[in-house]
C-alpha positions in Angstrom: 0.0 0.0 0.0 1.2 3.5 -0.8 0.2 6.9 0.5 0.9 10.2 -1.2 1.6 13.1 1.1 1.6 16.8 0.4 4.2 18.9 2.4 3.9 22.5 3.5 7.7 23.0 3.9 7.2 26.4 5.5 5.0 25.0 8.3 7.2 22.0 8.7 10.4 24.0 9.1 8.7 26.5 11.4 7.5 23.7 13.7 10.9 22.0 13.8 12.6 25.4 14.5 10.1 26.2 17.3 10.5 22.7 18.9 14.4 22.9 18.7 14.5 26.4 20.2 12.3 25.3 23.1 14.4 22.2 23.5 17.5 24.4 24.0 15.7 26.6 26.5 16.3 29.7 24.4 14.1 32.8 24.8 13.0 33.9 21.3 10.2 34.9 19.0 9.8 33.8 15.4 9.5 36.8 13.1 9.1 36.2 9.4 9.6 32.7 8.0 13.2 31.7 8.7 13.9 34.6 11.0 14.4 34.3 14.8 14.9 37.1 17.3 16.5 36.2 20.6 15.6 38.1 23.7 18.9 37.3 25.4 22.4 36.9 23.8 23.3 33.2 23.1 26.8 31.8 23.6 29.0 30.5 20.8 28.5 27.0 22.3 24.7 27.3 22.3 24.9 28.6 18.7 27.1 25.7 17.5 25.0 23.1 19.3 21.7 24.6 17.9 23.3 24.8 14.4 24.3 21.1 14.6 20.8 20.0 15.8 19.1 21.9 12.9 21.5 20.4 10.4 20.1 17.0 11.2 16.8 18.3 9.7 18.4 19.9 6.7 18.0 23.4 8.2 21.0 25.7 8.1 21.7 28.9 10.0 22.6 31.6 7.5 25.7 33.6 8.5 26.0 36.3 5.8 23.5 39.1 5.2 23.6 38.6 1.4 22.8 34.9 1.8 20.0 35.7 4.3 18.4 38.2 1.8 18.7 35.7 -1.0 16.9 33.1 1.2 14.2 35.7 1.9 13.8 36.2 -1.9 13.4 32.4 -2.4 10.9 32.3 0.5 8.9 35.2 -1.0 8.9 33.4 -4.4 7.7 30.1 -2.9 5.0 31.9 -1.0 3.9 33.7 -4.2 3.9 30.6 -6.4 2.4 28.1 -4.0 -0.2 30.3 -2.5 -3.7 28.8 -2.6 -5.3 32.2 -3.1 -2.8 33.6 -5.5 -3.5 37.1 -6.7 -2.2 37.9 -10.2 0.7 40.3 -9.5 4.0 40.7 -11.2 6.7 38.8 -9.3 9.1 41.7 -9.5 6.6 44.0 -7.7 5.6 41.4 -5.1 9.3 40.7 -4.2 10.4 44.3 -4.1 7.4 45.3 -1.9 7.7 42.3 0.3 11.5 42.8 1.0 11.5 46.6 0.8 14.3 46.9 -1.7 14.4 47.8 -5.4 13.9 44.8 -7.7 17.1 45.7 -9.6 19.2 45.4 -6.5 17.5 42.1 -5.4 17.8 40.6 -8.9 21.6 41.4 -9.1 22.2 40.1 -5.6 20.2 36.9 -6.3 22.2 36.2 -9.5 25.5 36.9 -7.7 24.7 34.5 -4.8 22.5 31.8 -6.3 24.2 31.7 -9.8 20.8 31.9 -11.5 18.3 34.6 -12.1 15.1 35.2 -10.1 13.2 34.5 -13.3 14.7 31.1 -13.6 14.0 30.3 -10.0 10.4 31.4 -10.4 10.0 29.1 -13.4 11.4 26.2 -11.5 9.0 26.8 -8.6 6.0 27.1 -11.0 6.9 23.9 -12.7 7.3 22.1 -9.4 3.8 23.4 -8.4 2.4 22.4 -11.8 3.7 18.8 -11.3 2.1 18.7 -7.9 -1.2 19.9 -9.4 -1.0 17.5 -12.3 -0.4 14.6 -9.8 -3.4 15.6 -7.7 -5.4 15.3 -11.0 -8.1 17.7 -9.8 -7.6 20.5 -12.3 -7.2 20.8 -16.0 -4.1 22.2 -17.7 -6.1 25.3 -18.5 -6.9 25.8 -14.8 -3.3 25.1 -13.8 -2.0 27.6 -16.3 -4.5 30.2 -15.0 -3.6 29.4 -11.4 0.1 29.9 -12.1 -0.5 33.1 -14.1 0.6 31.8 -17.5 -0.9 33.6 -20.5 -1.9 30.2 -22.0 -1.6 26.5 -21.8 0.9 26.6 -24.6 3.2 28.9 -22.5 2.9 26.5 -19.5 3.6 23.5 -21.8 6.6 25.1 -23.4 8.2 26.0 -20.0 7.3 22.6 -18.6 9.0 20.8 -21.5 12.1 23.1 -21.4 12.5 22.4 -17.7 11.6 18.7 -17.5 12.2 17.5 -21.0 8.6 16.2 -21.4 5.2 17.9 -21.8 2.7 18.1 -19.0 0.6 15.4 -20.8 3.5 13.1 -21.1 4.3 13.7 -17.4 0.7 12.8 -16.4 0.7 9.7 -18.6 4.1 8.5 -17.1 2.9 9.0 -13.5 -0.4 7.4 -14.2 1.3 4.4 -15.8 3.7 4.1 -12.8 0.9 4.2 -10.3 -1.0 1.6 -12.2 2.0 -0.7 -12.5 2.8 -0.3 -8.7 -0.8 -1.0 -7.9 -0.8 -4.2 -10.1 2.5 -5.2 -8.5 1.2 -4.8 -5.0 -2.0 -6.7 -5.8 0.0 -9.5 -7.4 2.2 -9.7 -4.4 -0.8 -9.9 -2.1 -2.2 -12.8 -4.1 0.9 -14.9 -3.7 1.3 -14.3 0.0 
């Protein structure tokens, strides 16, 4: 038997962070996603131990201001793309207003630190969300294209193919076939047990 699970990475990380901070007895408050304010100074030993504990969960403490701002850009993009109630707004305006910096500055910084453009990162996030929506099989490609603010299904399909190497329809067929084969395999196994 298989179960398919949808993750809210922001909620998951926030919960792990909150639990680990409490575990260490640190006095804090969570600000924006990925931002913690301590009410008292922490020692280097506490910092190192906390950093090690978070690393076990794939969470890293960001040491440089530039890297922290790039992470905030990524978080804003993920929030924009994966929002259930997305409002059609230009990503550049959303990011600039959310982070209170000019888009030009943020774009240059992102390219310098992440070695890719904000636009490419947005496309990757949109395609990941499109895959998730296709897997859920609840919405048509037209609805998915609209939800992700594409001008047309053709535009979505082109970016999907450029990113993954296959069209959304081929992706759906491949996943459906795999699920069917796994189901047959599991049922066959149960018959012979």
